[in-house]
C-alpha positions as CSV (number, residue, x, y, z in Angstrom):
1,X,6.4,11.5,-5.2
2,X,4.3,9.4,-2.8
3,X,1.2,11.5,-3.5
4,X,1.7,11.2,-7.2
5,X,2.0,7.4,-7.0
6,X,-0.9,7.1,-4.5
7,X,-3.5,9.8,-5.3
8,X,-5.8,10.9,-2.6
9,X,-8.8,9.0,-4.1
10,X,-6.8,5.7,-4.2
11,X,-5.5,6.3,-0.7
12,X,-9.0,6.9,0.7
13,X,-10.1,3.5,-0.8
14,X,-7.0,1.7,0.4
15,X,-7.5,2.9,3.9
16,X,-10.8,1.1,4.0
17,X,-9.3,-2.3,3.3
18,X,-5.8,-2.2,4.8
19,X,-5.5,-4.1,8.1
20,X,-4.5,-2.0,11.2
21,X,-0.8,-1.8,12.0
22,X,0.3,-4.4,14.6
23,X,1.1,-2.9,18.0
24,X,4.3,-3.8,19.8
25,X,3.4,-4.6,23.5
26,X,6.9,-3.8,24.6
27,X,7.0,-0.5,22.7
28,X,10.1,1.0,21.2
29,X,11.6,-0.2,18.0
30,X,12.1,1.7,14.7
31,X,9.5,4.1,13.3
32,X,7.1,2.2,11.1
33,X,6.9,3.6,7.6
34,X,3.4,4.9,6.8
35,X,1.1,2.6,4.8
36,X,0.9,5.3,2.1
37,X,4.7,5.4,1.6
38,X,4.8,1.6,1.4
39,X,1.9,1.4,-1.0
40,X,3.7,3.9,-3.3
41,X,6.8,1.7,-3.2
42,X,4.7,-1.4,-4.0
43,X,3.0,0.4,-6.9
44,X,6.4,1.4,-8.2
45,X,7.8,-2.1,-8.1
46,X,4.6,-3.5,-9.7
47,X,4.6,-1.0,-12.6
48,X,8.3,-1.1,-13.5
49,X,10.8,-3.8,-14.2
50,X,12.7,-3.3,-11.0
51,X,12.8,-5.8,-8.1
52,X,12.2,-5.0,-4.4
53,X,15.8,-4.2,-3.7
54,X,16.0,-1.8,-6.6
55,X,13.1,0.4,-5.4
56,X,14.4,4.0,-5.0
57,X,14.7,5.5,-1.6
58,X,12.5,8.4,-2.5
59,X,9.5,6.4,-1.2
60,X,11.0,6.0,2.2
61,X,10.9,2.3,2.9
62,X,13.5,0.0,1.5
63,X,12.6,-2.9,-0.7
64,X,12.6,-5.6,2.0
65,X,10.2,-3.5,4.1
66,X,7.9,-2.9,1.2
67,X,8.0,-6.6,0.3
68,X,7.2,-7.6,3.9
69,X,4.2,-5.3,4.0
70,X,3.1,-6.5,0.6
71,X,3.1,-10.1,2.0
72,X,1.2,-9.0,5.1
73,X,-1.4,-7.2,3.0
74,X,-1.6,-10.2,0.6
75,X,-2.3,-12.5,3.5
76,X,-5.0,-10.2,4.7
77,X,-6.5,-10.2,1.2
78,X,-6.2,-6.4,1.0
79,X,-5.6,-6.5,-2.8
80,X,-8.8,-8.5,-3.5
81,X,-10.8,-6.3,-1.2
82,X,-9.4,-3.2,-2.9
83,X,-10.2,-4.6,-6.3
84,X,-13.8,-5.3,-5.3
85,X,-14.1,-1.9,-3.7
86,X,-12.9,-0.1,-6.9
87,X,-15.2,-2.2,-9.1
88,X,-18.1,-1.2,-6.8
89,X,-17.1,2.5,-7.0
90,X,-17.0,2.3,-10.8
91,X,-20.3,0.6,-10.9
92,X,-21.9,3.2,-8.7
93,X,-20.4,6.0,-10.8
94,X,-21.8,4.5,-14.0
95,X,-25.3,4.6,-12.5
96,X,-25.2,8.3,-11.9
């Protein structure tokens, strides 16, 4: 399901703009969901009428986790960077 929501081509572009995961100096804690899993959950919420808490568990992260990461990435302007990157890729493709 994750690979269907986030195809390899999109994932390759997104990896170029997503900020690195913060490190915990004390170590430990729960496993951090992969950025690809979270991106799939965010895309699901953005393209359906459900809210964060209604996102299905098939993606892995629960709604609050996806919302938190969405906020982190929004603050880092990842969405604007991704938008510009995709437009640039489309422009380069039309020149070929």
